[in-house]
C-alpha positions as MATLAB code, in Angstrom:
seq = 'GYLTVDELNYERWLKSLYGESNGSFKVGIGWSSPVYNEERQQWYMRLEELLGIFDGRAENVTLVCMQYDVSDEDRALLHACGFNDVLYPDIDLKNDLDDMATVMATLDLYIGPSTANCQLAGAVGTPVWLFGERCYDRWTLEGDYLRSFYPQTEVFLSQSRWDDVVSKMNTKLHELIVNKVM';
ca = [
      -5.249   92.138   -5.635;
      -3.609   95.467   -6.017;
      -0.139   94.062   -6.793;
       0.603   92.292  -10.035;
       3.405   89.837  -10.644;
       5.536   89.480  -13.739;
       3.833   86.978  -16.063;
       7.079   85.290  -17.163;
       8.177   84.885  -13.552;
       4.728   83.489  -12.712;
       4.986   80.876  -15.475;
       8.538   80.013  -14.375;
       7.405   79.445  -10.778;
       4.364   77.422  -11.862;
       6.581   75.074  -13.850;
       9.355   75.027  -11.231;
       7.041   74.263   -8.311;
       4.323   72.107   -9.796;
       5.756   70.727  -13.037;
       3.165   69.651  -15.535;
       0.595   68.569  -12.947;
      -1.268   71.501  -11.432;
      -4.403   69.532  -10.508;
      -3.852   69.377   -6.760;
      -5.173   72.121   -4.461;
      -2.166   74.361   -3.736;
      -2.027   75.712   -0.177;
       0.726   77.880    1.249;
       1.246   77.946    4.995;
       3.113   79.786    7.695;
       2.620   79.372   11.420;
       4.701   82.069   13.071;
       6.864   85.097   12.540;
      10.665   85.173   12.636;
      10.126   87.521   15.585;
       9.074   84.917   18.105;
       9.115   85.564   21.823;
       7.055   84.675   24.881;
       4.666   87.602   24.444;
       4.030   86.869   20.774;
       3.820   83.063   20.971;
       0.135   83.297   21.889;
      -0.547   84.795   18.457;
       0.715   81.741   16.599;
      -0.319   78.134   16.253;
       2.230   75.417   16.695;
       2.761   73.468   13.481;
       1.090   70.430   15.050;
      -2.047   72.510   15.645;
      -2.018   74.017   12.153;
      -1.777   70.601   10.504;
      -5.154   69.686   12.033;
      -6.678   71.865    9.311;
      -5.626   69.213    6.806;
      -6.946   66.120    8.654;
      -8.625   63.923    6.050;
      -7.692   66.386    3.271;
      -3.897   66.129    2.938;
      -3.833   63.740   -0.020;
      -5.632   66.380   -2.118;
      -3.224   69.185   -1.186;
       0.144   70.273   -2.482;
       1.566   72.138    0.483;
       3.872   75.091   -0.161;
       5.804   75.953    2.973;
       6.346   79.710    3.239;
       7.560   79.553    6.833;
      10.897   81.189    7.488;
      13.572   78.978    9.060;
      11.881   75.564    9.090;
      13.533   73.082   11.449;
      14.383   69.493   10.509;
      11.713   68.341   12.984;
       9.096   70.525   11.275;
      10.095   69.194    7.845;
       9.759   65.621    9.084;
       6.339   66.407   10.534;
       5.160   68.003    7.278;
       6.312   65.041    5.207;
       4.642   62.528    7.545;
       1.161   64.029    7.044;
       0.340   62.435    3.698;
       0.242   65.553    1.516;
       0.233   65.095   -2.233;
       3.564   66.954   -2.100;
       5.390   69.358    0.249;
       7.338   72.112   -1.476;
       9.888   74.583   -0.142;
      10.424   77.360   -2.701;
      14.102   78.144   -3.130;
      13.827   81.843   -2.277;
      15.006   84.174    0.430;
      11.820   84.433    2.501;
      13.035   87.621    4.167;
      14.355   89.668    1.275;
      13.031   88.431   -2.087;
       9.580   90.001   -2.137;
       9.208   89.704   -5.936;
       9.576   85.932   -5.959;
       7.601   85.569   -2.718;
       4.718   87.520   -4.259;
       4.905   85.403   -7.396;
       4.846   82.125   -5.465;
       1.896   83.456   -3.425;
       0.091   84.212   -6.701;
       0.412   80.546   -7.781;
      -1.486   79.346   -4.695;
      -5.160   78.484   -4.409;
      -5.048   79.525   -0.724;
      -2.643   80.853    1.901;
      -3.138   80.086    5.614;
      -1.259   81.846    8.382;
      -1.218   84.335   11.242;
      -1.112   88.082   10.736;
       2.362   88.388    9.225;
       3.855   89.941    6.112;
       3.147   86.679    4.248;
      -0.608   87.095    4.679;
      -0.398   90.707    3.573;
       1.620   89.764    0.496;
      -0.684   86.896   -0.476;
      -3.708   89.176   -0.095;
      -2.027   91.929   -2.097;
      -1.608   89.632   -5.134;
      -5.226   88.447   -4.856;
      -4.666   84.995   -3.379;
      -7.411   83.938   -0.963;
      -6.070   84.134    2.598;
      -7.242   82.507    5.806;
      -5.778   84.532    8.621;
      -5.988   83.090   12.110;
      -5.769   85.058   15.310;
      -6.886   85.053   18.874;
      -9.972   87.099   19.738;
      -8.417   89.803   21.876;
      -9.824   93.272   21.445;
      -6.929   95.107   23.066;
      -4.550   93.718   20.406;
      -6.470   93.004   17.230;
      -8.664   94.974   14.916;
      -9.159   92.153   12.449;
     -12.933   92.041   12.558;
     -15.168   94.225   10.437;
     -14.448   95.850    7.103;
     -11.054   97.423    7.753;
      -8.962   94.436    6.656;
     -11.356   93.401    3.885;
     -11.131   96.828    2.276;
      -7.457   96.131    1.494;
      -7.680   92.365    1.055;
     -11.198   91.345   -0.031;
     -10.085   87.706   -0.462;
      -9.068   87.464    3.211;
     -11.164   85.587    5.714;
     -10.335   86.049    9.385;
     -10.761   83.170   11.816;
     -10.619   84.353   15.423;
     -10.242   81.733   18.110;
     -12.032   81.631   21.421;
     -10.724   78.230   22.505;
      -6.988   78.235   21.756;
      -7.280   77.157   18.115;
      -9.605   74.114   18.298;
     -12.562   76.116   16.974;
     -10.515   77.727   14.196;
      -8.917   74.450   13.096;
     -12.321   72.754   12.931;
     -13.887   75.582   10.882;
     -10.942   75.693    8.484;
     -10.944   71.904    8.046;
     -14.622   71.939    7.076;
     -14.171   74.876    4.728;
     -11.061   73.325    3.129;
     -13.078   70.194    2.363;
     -15.690   72.361    0.597;
     -13.020   74.155   -1.450;
     -11.352   70.898   -2.528;
     -14.680   69.312   -3.487;
     -15.650   72.406   -5.508;
     -12.286   72.491   -7.306;
     -12.465   68.798   -8.245;
     -16.030   69.024   -9.545;
];
């Protein structure tokens, strides 16, 4: 990445978030923007849809929730999925970019829509899976433009309202977890 984080802050967040056990695959997620309206809702997955990425994989994942303003219902849903752990960093997800960048740097992967979180994760060199809807009048996510700034970013564009993207990500997540364990 082209941004670097403070090493002492990085070590502090590693210890604060994961304690002494860093063996689990650490995935950060977000599923929408704080700017959420009828026009924009088509750009985002519902949390229930996003969690399909982790079907059969959750026990190997420490999930780091980077979603702004998580409801009690969403928290309950996250905790019911069987993740190794679900973490909510104690930071201001709107205004504390230093700590957000540092937490992003501790992740093995960040998954989300095209929001500032994806940009920040990519900027610190964390692999990013960005999901979007294939719509040429709105997106220019295909090709080399995005990869020139964020070479660790992989774009998953949906043609069937997320089922295809969720399936591809689930398969790829399995491969990443198997490769990390071996």
